[in-house]
N, CA, C and O atoms as a printed pandas DataFrame, in Angstrom:
     atom_number atom_name residue_name chain_id  residue_number  x_coord  y_coord  z_coord
0              1         N          MET        A               1  -19.465   55.697   16.837
1              2        CA          MET        A               1  -18.961   54.917   17.375
2              3         C          MET        A               1  -17.925   54.839   16.388
3              4         O          MET        A               1  -18.044   55.240   15.231
4              5         N          MET        A               2  -16.431   54.063   17.112
5              6        CA          MET        A               2  -15.596   54.032   15.782
6              7         C          MET        A               2  -15.141   51.778   16.231
7              8         O          MET        A               2  -15.491   50.963   17.085
8              9         N          VAL        A               3  -14.206   51.788   14.971
9             10        CA          VAL        A               3  -14.066   50.305   15.124
10            11         C          VAL        A               3  -12.687   50.407   14.521
11            12         O          VAL        A               3  -12.897   51.122   13.541
12            13         N          GLN        A               4  -11.753   50.197   14.524
13            14        CA          GLN        A               4  -10.413   49.907   14.196
14            15         C          GLN        A               4   -9.980   49.124   13.978
15            16         O          GLN        A               4  -10.304   48.130   14.628
16            17         N          GLY        A               5   -8.795   48.963   12.774
17            18        CA          GLY        A               5   -8.464   47.798   11.606
18            19         C          GLY        A               5   -7.264   48.146   11.019
19            20         O          GLY        A               5   -6.263   48.726   11.440
20            21         N          VAL        A               6   -7.572   47.679    9.978
21            22        CA          VAL        A               6   -6.213   47.676    8.843
22            23         C          VAL        A               6   -6.729   47.669    7.778
23            24         O          VAL        A               6   -7.455   46.685    7.636
24            25         N          ASN        A               7   -6.692   48.383    6.864
25            26        CA          ASN        A               7   -6.954   48.466    5.755
26            27         C          ASN        A               7   -8.137   49.312    5.344
27            28         O          ASN        A               7   -8.480   49.229    4.164
28            29         N          LEU        A               8   -9.014   50.363    6.398
29            30        CA          LEU        A               8   -9.629   50.783    6.664
30            31         C          LEU        A               8  -10.137   52.350    5.908
31            32         O          LEU        A               8  -10.994   53.140    6.306
32            33         N          GLY        A               9   -9.206   52.428    4.630
33            34        CA          GLY        A               9   -8.855   54.325    3.909
34            35         C          GLY        A               9   -9.904   54.188    3.322
35            36         O          GLY        A               9  -10.632   53.195    3.321
36            37         N          LEU        A              10  -10.078   55.397    2.668
37            38        CA          LEU        A              10  -11.144   55.860    1.132
38            39         C          LEU        A              10  -10.561   54.808    0.374
39            40         O          LEU        A              10  -11.247   53.786    0.379
40            41         N          GLU        A              11   -9.529   54.747   -0.261
41            42        CA          GLU        A              11   -8.913   53.879   -0.989
42            43         C          GLU        A              11   -9.620   51.974   -1.000
43            44         O          GLU        A              11  -10.079   51.372   -1.970
44            45         N          ASN        A              12   -9.497   51.598    0.071
45            46        CA          ASN        A              12   -9.866   50.289    0.736
46            47         C          ASN        A              12  -12.098   49.929    0.545
47            48         O          ASN        A              12  -12.935   49.201    0.012
48            49         N          VAL        A              13  -11.949   50.871    1.274
49            50        CA          VAL        A              13  -13.831   51.151    2.015
50            51         C          VAL        A              13  -14.602   51.849    1.069
51            52         O          VAL        A              13  -14.328   53.025    0.832
52            53         N          ALA        A              14  -15.596   51.243    0.458
53            54        CA          ALA        A              14  -16.601   52.499   -0.169
54            55         C          ALA        A              14  -17.880   52.573    0.744
55            56         O          ALA        A              14  -18.761   53.178    0.133
56            57         N          ALA        A              15  -18.302   52.157    2.032
57            58        CA          ALA        A              15  -19.649   51.856    2.521
58            59         C          ALA        A              15  -19.389   50.846    3.942
59            60         O          ALA        A              15  -18.459   50.043    3.861
60            61         N          LEU        A              16  -20.041   50.878    4.973
61            62        CA          LEU        A              16  -20.217   50.124    6.159
62            63         C          LEU        A              16  -21.373   49.991    5.873
63            64         O          LEU        A              16  -21.880   50.587    4.923
64            65         N          TYR        A              17  -22.072   49.109    6.712
65            66        CA          TYR        A              17  -22.833   48.296    7.191
66            67         C          TYR        A              17  -23.476   47.787    8.595
67            68         O          TYR        A              17  -22.754   47.490    9.547
68            69         N          LEU        A              18  -24.751   47.719    8.640
69            70        CA          LEU        A              18  -24.493   46.463    9.552
70            71         C          LEU        A              18  -25.946   46.120    9.476
71            72         O          LEU        A              18  -26.923   46.868    9.499
72            73         N          THR        A              19  -25.862   44.755    9.377
73            74        CA          THR        A              19  -26.418   43.468    8.862
74            75         C          THR        A              19  -26.649   42.350   10.142
75            76         O          THR        A              19  -26.049   42.129   11.194
76            77         N          ASP        A              20  -27.809   41.791    9.489
77            78        CA          ASP        A              20  -28.056   40.789   10.959
78            79         C          ASP        A              20  -28.515   39.362   10.017
79            80         O          ASP        A              20  -29.415   38.543   10.200
80            81         N          GLY        A              21  -27.607   39.463    9.090
81            82        CA          GLY        A              21  -27.753   38.396    8.044
82            83         C          GLY        A              21  -29.013   38.180    6.841
83            84         O          GLY        A              21  -28.948   37.607    5.753
84            85         N          LYS        A              22  -30.348   38.988    7.614
85            86        CA          LYS        A              22  -31.432   39.109    6.512
86            87         C          LYS        A              22  -31.407   40.618    5.389
87            88         O          LYS        A              22  -31.763   40.806    4.226
88            89         N          ALA        A              23  -30.953   41.255    6.179
89            90        CA          ALA        A              23  -31.409   42.652    5.528
90            91         C          ALA        A              23  -30.195   43.771    6.290
91            92         O          ALA        A              23  -29.840   43.359    7.395
92            93         N          ASP        A              24  -29.621   44.921    5.910
93            94        CA          ASP        A              24  -28.105   46.125    5.601
94            95         C          ASP        A              24  -29.425   46.940    5.496
95            96         O          ASP        A              24  -30.546   47.041    4.996
96            97         N          THR        A              25  -27.764   47.834    6.962
97            98        CA          THR        A              25  -28.330   49.106    7.214
98            99         C          THR        A              25  -27.649   49.742    7.174
99           100         O          THR        A              25  -27.151   49.852    8.295
100          101         N          LYS        A              26  -26.890   50.799    6.000
101          102        CA          LYS        A              26  -25.932   51.419    5.727
102          103         C          LYS        A              26  -26.209   52.796    6.985
103          104         O          LYS        A              26  -27.199   53.391    7.410
104          105         N          VAL        A              27  -24.203   52.863    7.324
105          106        CA          VAL        A              27  -24.276   53.389    8.357
106          107         C          VAL        A              27  -23.505   55.041    8.293
107          108         O          VAL        A              27  -22.442   54.999    7.674
108          109         N          VAL        A              28  -23.711   55.827    8.590
109          110        CA          VAL        A              28  -23.274   57.083    7.884
110          111         C          VAL        A              28  -21.405   57.238    8.213
111          112         O          VAL        A              28  -21.223   57.839    9.272
112          113         N          ILE        A              29  -20.568   56.972    7.771
113          114        CA          ILE        A              29  -19.286   56.957    8.075
114          115         C          ILE        A              29  -19.224   59.000    8.530
115          116         O          ILE        A              29  -19.842   59.872    7.918
116          117         N          ALA        A              30  -18.398   59.187    9.595
117          118        CA          ALA        A              30  -17.878   60.377    9.931
118          119         C          ALA        A              30  -16.576   60.846    9.822
119          120         O          ALA        A              30  -16.306   62.000   10.153
120          121         N          GLU        A              31  -15.707   60.046    9.376
121          122        CA          GLU        A              31  -14.202   60.056    9.981
122          123         C          GLU        A              31  -13.946   58.541    9.539
123          124         O          GLU        A              31  -14.465   57.505    9.956
124          125         N          GLN        A              32  -12.858   58.778    8.442
125          126        CA          GLN        A              32  -12.141   57.387    8.120
126          127         C          GLN        A              32  -10.861   57.598    7.851
127          128         O          GLN        A              32  -10.690   58.596    7.150
128          129         N          THR        A              33   -9.595   56.846    8.242
129          130        CA          THR        A              33   -8.437   56.322    8.001
130          131         C          THR        A              33   -7.750   55.147    7.979
131          132         O          THR        A              33   -8.405   54.128    8.200
132          133         N          VAL        A              34   -6.958   55.082    7.832
133          134        CA          VAL        A              34   -6.678   53.736    7.223
134          135         C          VAL        A              34   -6.152   52.630    7.984
135          136         O          VAL        A              34   -5.591   51.591    7.636
136          137         N          THR        A              35   -6.621   53.328    9.640
137          138        CA          THR        A              35   -6.540   52.393   10.928
138          139         C          THR        A              35   -8.217   52.317   11.429
139          140         O          THR        A              35   -8.621   51.301   11.995
140          141         N          SER        A              36   -9.101   53.440   11.173
141          142        CA          SER        A              36  -10.115   53.370   11.648
142          143         C          SER        A              36  -11.322   53.793   11.353
143          144         O          SER        A              36  -11.427   54.469   10.329
144          145         N          ILE        A              37  -12.466   53.528   12.112
145          146        CA          ILE        A              37  -13.644   54.233   11.135
146          147         C          ILE        A              37  -14.491   55.016   12.100
147          148         O          ILE        A              37  -14.504   54.317   13.113
148          149         N          LYS        A              38  -15.232   56.136   12.333
149          150        CA          LYS        A              38  -15.549   56.474   13.090
150          151         C          LYS        A              38  -17.447   56.316   12.175
151          152         O          LYS        A              38  -17.588   56.679   11.007
152          153         N          PHE        A              39  -18.462   55.823   12.887
153          154        CA          PHE        A              39  -19.816   56.322   12.356
154          155         C          PHE        A              39  -20.832   56.074   13.360
155          156         O          PHE        A              39  -20.767   55.759   14.548
156          157         N          GLN        A              40  -21.913   56.333   12.454
157          158        CA          GLN        A              40  -22.708   57.553   13.008
158          159         C          GLN        A              40  -24.231   55.844   13.223
159          160         O          GLN        A              40  -24.193   55.333   12.104
160          161         N          ILE        A              41  -24.949   55.281   13.811
161          162        CA          ILE        A              41  -26.056   54.360   13.383
162          163         C          ILE        A              41  -27.742   55.490   13.336
163          164         O          ILE        A              41  -28.237   56.287   14.132
164          165         N          PRO        A              42  -28.007   55.144   12.420
165          166        CA          PRO        A              42  -29.184   55.999   11.282
166          167         C          PRO        A              42  -30.004   55.636   12.534
167          168         O          PRO        A              42  -29.828   54.698   13.311
168          169         N          PRO        A              43  -31.226   56.895   12.548
169          170        CA          PRO        A              43  -32.098   56.911   13.483
170          171         C          PRO        A              43  -33.333   55.199   12.935
171          172         O          PRO        A              43  -33.986   54.509   13.717
172          173         N          GLU        A              44  -33.218   55.028   11.336
173          174        CA          GLU        A              44  -33.777   54.397   11.262
174          175         C          GLU        A              44  -33.909   53.040   11.475
175          176         O          GLU        A              44  -34.888   52.294   11.443
176          177         N          ALA        A              45  -32.141   52.775   11.812
177          178        CA          ALA        A              45  -31.686   50.990   12.258
178          179         C          ALA        A              45  -33.195   50.263   13.492
179          180         O          ALA        A              45  -33.715   50.674   14.529
180          181         N          LYS        A              46  -33.389   49.000   12.573
181          182        CA          LYS        A              46  -33.972   48.586   13.972
182          183         C          LYS        A              46  -33.397   48.183   15.461
183          184         O          LYS        A              46  -32.322   48.765   15.602
184          185         N          VAL        A              47  -33.594   47.708   16.166
185          186        CA          VAL        A              47  -33.343   47.658   17.447
186          187         C          VAL        A              47  -33.157   46.305   16.798
187          188         O          VAL        A              47  -33.669   45.829   15.785
188          189         N          GLY        A              48  -31.769   45.531   18.166
189          190        CA          GLY        A              48  -30.836   43.903   18.149
190          191         C          GLY        A              48  -29.281   43.830   17.679
191          192         O          GLY        A              48  -28.548   44.761   17.344
192          193         N          ARG        A              49  -29.088   42.864   17.732
193          194        CA          ARG        A              49  -28.308   42.006   17.753
194          195         C          ARG        A              49  -27.988   42.292   16.027
195          196         O          ARG        A              49  -28.926   42.162   15.241
196          197         N          PHE        A              50  -26.633   42.678   15.526
197          198        CA          PHE        A              50  -25.503   43.113   13.853
198          199         C          PHE        A              50  -24.256   43.064   13.577
199          200         O          PHE        A              50  -23.557   43.936   14.092
200          201         N          ALA        A              51  -23.647   42.118   12.756
201          202        CA          ALA        A              51  -22.225   42.611   12.621
202          203         C          ALA        A              51  -22.356   43.630   11.345
203          204         O          ALA        A              51  -23.206   43.828   10.477
204          205         N          LEU        A              52  -21.138   44.148   11.665
205          206        CA          LEU        A              52  -20.162   45.513   10.592
206          207         C          LEU        A              52  -20.250   44.274    9.150
207          208         O          LEU        A              52  -20.124   43.066    9.352
208          209         N          MET        A              53  -20.415   44.697    8.153
209          210        CA          MET        A              53  -20.163   44.158    7.260
210          211         C          MET        A              53  -19.680   46.085    6.181
211          212         O          MET        A              53  -20.292   47.147    6.065
212          213         N          VAL        A              54  -18.295   45.561    5.651
213          214        CA          VAL        A              54  -17.898   46.280    4.170
214          215         C          VAL        A              54  -17.585   46.262    3.629
215          216         O          VAL        A              54  -16.730   45.390    3.475
216          217         N          LEU        A              55  -17.837   47.143    2.678
217          218        CA          LEU        A              55  -18.214   47.594    1.300
218          219         C          LEU        A              55  -16.764   47.354    0.537
219          220         O          LEU        A              55  -16.563   46.731    1.580
220          221         N          THR        A              56  -15.717   47.247   -0.143
221          222        CA          THR        A              56  -14.537   47.234   -0.992
222          223         C          THR        A              56  -14.854   48.561   -1.857
223          224         O          THR        A              56  -15.830   49.303   -1.965
224          225         N          LYS        A              57  -13.747   48.511   -2.341
225          226        CA          LYS        A              57  -13.861   49.221   -3.339
226          227         C          LYS        A              57  -13.531   48.256   -4.235
227          228         O          LYS        A              57  -13.278   47.052   -4.207
228          229         N          GLY        A              58  -13.623   49.340   -5.235
229          230        CA          GLY        A              58  -12.127   48.151   -6.494
230          231         C          GLY        A              58  -13.516   47.688   -7.339
231          232         O          GLY        A              58  -14.644   47.701   -6.846
232          233         N          LYS        A              59  -13.071   47.124   -9.223
233          234        CA          LYS        A              59  -13.596   46.411   -9.356
234          235         C          LYS        A              59  -14.116   45.049   -9.128
235          236         O          LYS        A              59  -15.225   44.710   -9.543
236          237         N          ASP        A              60  -13.674   44.608   -8.760
237          238        CA          ASP        A              60  -13.936   43.510   -7.511
238          239         C          ASP        A              60  -14.545   43.624   -6.379
239          240         O          ASP        A              60  -14.705   42.722   -5.556
240          241         N          SER        A              61  -15.073   45.252   -6.261
241          242        CA          SER        A              61  -15.632   44.901   -5.265
242          243         C          SER        A              61  -16.798   43.698   -4.005
243          244         O          SER        A              61  -17.747   42.971   -4.297
244          245         N          LYS        A              62  -16.185   43.963   -2.742
245          246        CA          LYS        A              62  -17.380   42.610   -1.536
246          247         C          LYS        A              62  -17.516   43.433   -0.659
247          248         O          LYS        A              62  -17.075   44.550   -0.388
248          249         N          PHE        A              63  -18.662   42.224    0.029
249          250        CA          PHE        A              63  -19.446   43.231    0.513
250          251         C          PHE        A              63  -18.695   41.557    1.765
251          252         O          PHE        A              63  -18.756   40.334    1.640
252          253         N          ILE        A              64  -17.958   42.695    3.044
253          254        CA          ILE        A              64  -17.244   41.182    4.052
254          255         C          ILE        A              64  -17.582   41.690    5.026
255          256         O          ILE        A              64  -17.202   42.763    5.496
256          257         N          GLU        A              65  -18.562   40.737    5.540
257          258        CA          GLU        A              65  -18.632   40.806    7.352
258          259         C          GLU        A              65  -17.759   40.228    8.248
259          260         O          GLU        A              65  -17.060   39.219    8.353
260          261         N          GLU        A              66  -18.048   41.228    8.857
261          262        CA          GLU        A              66  -16.678   41.730   10.089
262          263         C          GLU        A              66  -17.130   40.384   10.944
263          264         O          GLU        A              66  -18.182   39.745   10.955
264          265         N          PRO        A              67  -16.008   40.248   11.580
265          266        CA          PRO        A              67  -16.482   39.308   13.306
266          267         C          PRO        A              67  -16.459   40.255   14.023
267          268         O          PRO        A              67  -15.490   40.167   14.776
268          269         N          VAL        A              68  -17.187   41.373   14.232
269          270        CA          VAL        A              68  -17.869   42.234   15.045
270          271         C          VAL        A              68  -19.269   42.326   15.612
271          272         O          VAL        A              68  -19.987   42.183   14.623
272          273         N          LYS        A              69  -19.846   42.447   16.401
273          274        CA          LYS        A              69  -20.831   42.642   17.206
274          275         C          LYS        A              69  -21.081   43.670   17.585
275          276         O          LYS        A              69  -20.204   44.156   18.299
276          277         N          ILE        A              70  -22.897   44.929   17.234
277          278        CA          ILE        A              70  -23.036   45.485   17.559
278          279         C          ILE        A              70  -24.317   45.347   17.861
279          280         O          ILE        A              70  -24.957   44.758   16.990
280          281         N          THR        A              71  -25.097   45.790   19.079
281          282        CA          THR        A              71  -26.549   45.665   19.727
282          283         C          THR        A              71  -26.827   47.324   19.783
283          284         O          THR        A              71  -26.427   48.230   20.515
284          285         N          VAL        A              72  -27.795   47.235   18.529
285          286        CA          VAL        A              72  -28.624   48.392   18.922
286          287         C          VAL        A              72  -29.811   48.332   19.583
287          288         O          VAL        A              72  -30.627   47.466   19.269
288          289         N          GLU        A              73  -30.120   49.394   20.761
289          290        CA          GLU        A              73  -30.875   48.974   21.687
290          291         C          GLU        A              73  -31.818   50.500   21.004
291          292         O          GLU        A              73  -31.713   51.042   19.903
292          293         N          SER        A              74  -32.920   50.916   22.465
293          294        CA          SER        A              74  -34.198   51.800   22.035
294          295         C          SER        A              74  -33.038   52.232   21.298
295          296         O          SER        A              74  -31.837   52.000   21.441
296          297         N          GLU        A              75  -34.191   53.436   19.851
297          298        CA          GLU        A              75  -33.124   54.955   20.849
298          299         C          GLU        A              75  -33.063   55.893   21.263
299          300         O          GLU        A              75  -32.695   56.919   20.691
300          301         N          GLY        A              76  -33.559   55.717   22.839
301          302        CA          GLY        A              76  -33.356   56.627   23.731
302          303         C          GLY        A              76  -31.836   56.509   24.592
303          304         O          GLY        A              76  -31.031   57.291   25.097
304          305         N          THR        A              77  -32.055   54.414   24.347
305          306        CA          THR        A              77  -29.944   53.887   24.494
306          307         C          THR        A              77  -29.478   53.453   23.387
307          308         O          THR        A              77  -29.230   52.283   23.097
308          309         N          ARG        A              78  -29.310   54.682   22.548
309          310        CA          ARG        A              78  -28.553   54.053   21.229
310          311         C          ARG        A              78  -27.294   54.313   22.064
311          312         O          ARG        A              78  -27.273   55.058   23.044
312          313         N          PRO        A              79  -26.030   53.486   21.484
313          314        CA          PRO        A              79  -24.789   53.640   22.019
314          315         C          PRO        A              79  -24.623   55.508   21.487
315          316         O          PRO        A              79  -25.404   56.018   20.683
316          317         N          ALA        A              80  -23.685   56.123   22.018
317          318        CA          ALA        A              80  -23.339   57.516   21.829
318          319         C          ALA        A              80  -22.182   56.729   20.387
319          320         O          ALA        A              80  -21.698   55.646   20.056
320          321         N          THR        A              81  -22.249   58.444   19.867
321          322        CA          THR        A              81  -20.968   58.621   18.160
322          323         C          THR        A              81  -20.219   59.562   18.768
323          324         O          THR        A              81  -19.257   60.059   18.182
């Protein structure tokens, strides 16, 4: 999967997560540029609808939930990366 935006480079984004507001699942970042992040949903991710959440870098790092939603379906029908 790929998301596009601004300030997504290595100097700004430490990690990317799926979140349902209760539990967070870290995704595997495969490629990262200042305008996009390609990632893989890990096999242990639960089925459901999730928001993307970014962990920023720096001494004041923060988790920021983005207004992007992803639906994880059963393993056999997961989105291709």
